C-alpha beads as a LAMMPS data file, in Angstrom:
LAMMPS data file: protein, C-alpha beads

104 atoms
103 bonds

1 atom types
1 bond types

-500.0 500.0 xlo xhi
-500.0 500.0 ylo yhi
-500.0 500.0 zlo zhi

Masses

1 110.0

Atoms # bond

1 1 1 49.546 -153.789 -19.551
2 1 1 52.260 -156.322 -18.152
3 1 1 55.697 -155.898 -19.956
4 1 1 58.126 -159.047 -19.459
5 1 1 61.842 -158.820 -19.180
6 1 1 63.925 -157.413 -20.835
7 1 1 61.049 -155.032 -21.482
8 1 1 59.529 -152.246 -18.704
9 1 1 57.689 -149.158 -19.183
10 1 1 58.865 -145.811 -19.922
11 1 1 56.921 -144.528 -16.973
12 1 1 59.465 -146.464 -14.678
13 1 1 62.309 -144.012 -15.670
14 1 1 63.368 -140.194 -14.527
15 1 1 61.401 -138.068 -16.664
16 1 1 64.506 -136.323 -17.331
17 1 1 65.610 -140.166 -18.964
18 1 1 62.453 -140.649 -21.067
19 1 1 62.565 -137.056 -22.471
20 1 1 66.981 -138.260 -23.486
21 1 1 65.288 -141.293 -25.423
22 1 1 62.604 -139.155 -26.972
23 1 1 65.040 -136.436 -28.137
24 1 1 67.579 -138.818 -29.653
25 1 1 65.055 -140.596 -31.397
26 1 1 64.251 -137.141 -33.262
27 1 1 67.931 -136.531 -33.261
28 1 1 68.518 -139.917 -35.168
29 1 1 65.755 -140.193 -38.148
30 1 1 66.860 -139.231 -41.254
31 1 1 64.263 -138.123 -44.153
32 1 1 62.945 -141.043 -45.777
33 1 1 62.814 -143.042 -42.767
34 1 1 59.768 -144.698 -41.262
35 1 1 59.643 -142.635 -38.319
36 1 1 60.626 -139.433 -40.139
37 1 1 58.256 -136.601 -39.347
38 1 1 55.767 -138.453 -37.073
39 1 1 55.252 -137.954 -33.786
40 1 1 56.025 -140.345 -31.148
41 1 1 55.938 -141.125 -27.201
42 1 1 58.666 -143.304 -25.405
43 1 1 56.290 -146.466 -24.347
44 1 1 58.930 -148.963 -23.024
45 1 1 62.825 -149.773 -22.721
46 1 1 64.445 -153.169 -23.690
47 1 1 67.817 -154.289 -23.524
48 1 1 70.769 -151.992 -24.336
49 1 1 69.309 -150.045 -27.185
50 1 1 66.069 -150.646 -28.196
51 1 1 63.023 -148.897 -27.459
52 1 1 59.188 -149.048 -28.176
53 1 1 57.655 -145.864 -29.330
54 1 1 53.468 -145.161 -29.900
55 1 1 53.299 -143.124 -33.171
56 1 1 51.097 -140.417 -32.409
57 1 1 49.331 -140.578 -35.509
58 1 1 46.260 -141.534 -34.983
59 1 1 46.901 -145.272 -37.076
60 1 1 47.526 -147.112 -33.761
61 1 1 50.957 -148.516 -34.683
62 1 1 54.203 -148.914 -32.566
63 1 1 58.204 -148.958 -33.788
64 1 1 60.263 -151.233 -31.954
65 1 1 63.627 -148.881 -32.253
66 1 1 67.442 -149.699 -31.621
67 1 1 69.140 -146.395 -31.445
68 1 1 72.976 -145.613 -32.615
69 1 1 73.058 -142.876 -29.997
70 1 1 75.002 -140.781 -32.732
71 1 1 75.387 -137.453 -32.159
72 1 1 73.663 -136.225 -35.774
73 1 1 71.205 -137.899 -38.059
74 1 1 71.878 -141.059 -39.670
75 1 1 71.850 -142.853 -42.792
76 1 1 69.179 -145.209 -44.317
77 1 1 68.450 -147.696 -42.576
78 1 1 69.512 -146.089 -39.216
79 1 1 68.167 -145.936 -37.127
80 1 1 67.291 -149.720 -37.334
81 1 1 63.436 -149.987 -36.798
82 1 1 60.582 -152.424 -37.262
83 1 1 56.963 -150.932 -37.507
84 1 1 54.020 -153.308 -36.400
85 1 1 50.353 -152.137 -36.552
86 1 1 49.284 -152.708 -33.141
87 1 1 50.741 -153.738 -29.776
88 1 1 49.515 -156.424 -29.650
89 1 1 51.227 -157.589 -32.938
90 1 1 54.239 -156.241 -31.436
91 1 1 53.474 -158.599 -28.223
92 1 1 53.277 -161.446 -29.736
93 1 1 56.358 -160.347 -32.386
94 1 1 59.013 -158.819 -29.989
95 1 1 57.783 -159.229 -26.515
96 1 1 57.152 -162.725 -25.978
97 1 1 60.165 -164.036 -28.187
98 1 1 62.407 -161.980 -26.675
99 1 1 60.921 -162.929 -23.152
100 1 1 61.707 -166.463 -23.668
101 1 1 65.263 -166.175 -24.806
102 1 1 65.781 -163.791 -21.898
103 1 1 64.237 -166.551 -19.548
104 1 1 66.020 -169.428 -20.878

Bonds

1 1 1 2
2 1 2 3
3 1 3 4
4 1 4 5
5 1 5 6
6 1 6 7
7 1 7 8
8 1 8 9
9 1 9 10
10 1 10 11
11 1 11 12
12 1 12 13
13 1 13 14
14 1 14 15
15 1 15 16
16 1 16 17
17 1 17 18
18 1 18 19
19 1 19 20
20 1 20 21
21 1 21 22
22 1 22 23
23 1 23 24
24 1 24 25
25 1 25 26
26 1 26 27
27 1 27 28
28 1 28 29
29 1 29 30
30 1 30 31
31 1 31 32
32 1 32 33
33 1 33 34
34 1 34 35
35 1 35 36
36 1 36 37
37 1 37 38
38 1 38 39
39 1 39 40
40 1 40 41
41 1 41 42
42 1 42 43
43 1 43 44
44 1 44 45
45 1 45 46
46 1 46 47
47 1 47 48
48 1 48 49
49 1 49 50
50 1 50 51
51 1 51 52
52 1 52 53
53 1 53 54
54 1 54 55
55 1 55 56
56 1 56 57
57 1 57 58
58 1 58 59
59 1 59 60
60 1 60 61
61 1 61 62
62 1 62 63
63 1 63 64
64 1 64 65
65 1 65 66
66 1 66 67
67 1 67 68
68 1 68 69
69 1 69 70
70 1 70 71
71 1 71 72
72 1 72 73
73 1 73 74
74 1 74 75
75 1 75 76
76 1 76 77
77 1 77 78
78 1 78 79
79 1 79 80
80 1 80 81
81 1 81 82
82 1 82 83
83 1 83 84
84 1 84 85
85 1 85 86
86 1 86 87
87 1 87 88
88 1 88 89
89 1 89 90
90 1 90 91
91 1 91 92
92 1 92 93
93 1 93 94
94 1 94 95
95 1 95 96
96 1 96 97
97 1 97 98
98 1 98 99
99 1 99 100
100 1 100 101
101 1 101 102
102 1 102 103
103 1 103 104
């Protein structure tokens, strides 16, 4: 997959950094949140505190998450999350528009 700025693949991060992002998501997500109890894998990082996670529930969905870096569980609706039915949907609705804005 070709990642467009400001997005870059998590595979380029040191393993400890990728693990920190995965653990932070688990810390912040409260009961009732779309990602609560759903196993995830960090796919990419965006600008600032934005990250893309694959939902490991067999659905093919991905979640664009804005972490708060709180030291404890957040209150709904945080962390800010948009779930997409596929990586292709996320590309068209998030990555491409952000890249256009980033490039201009």
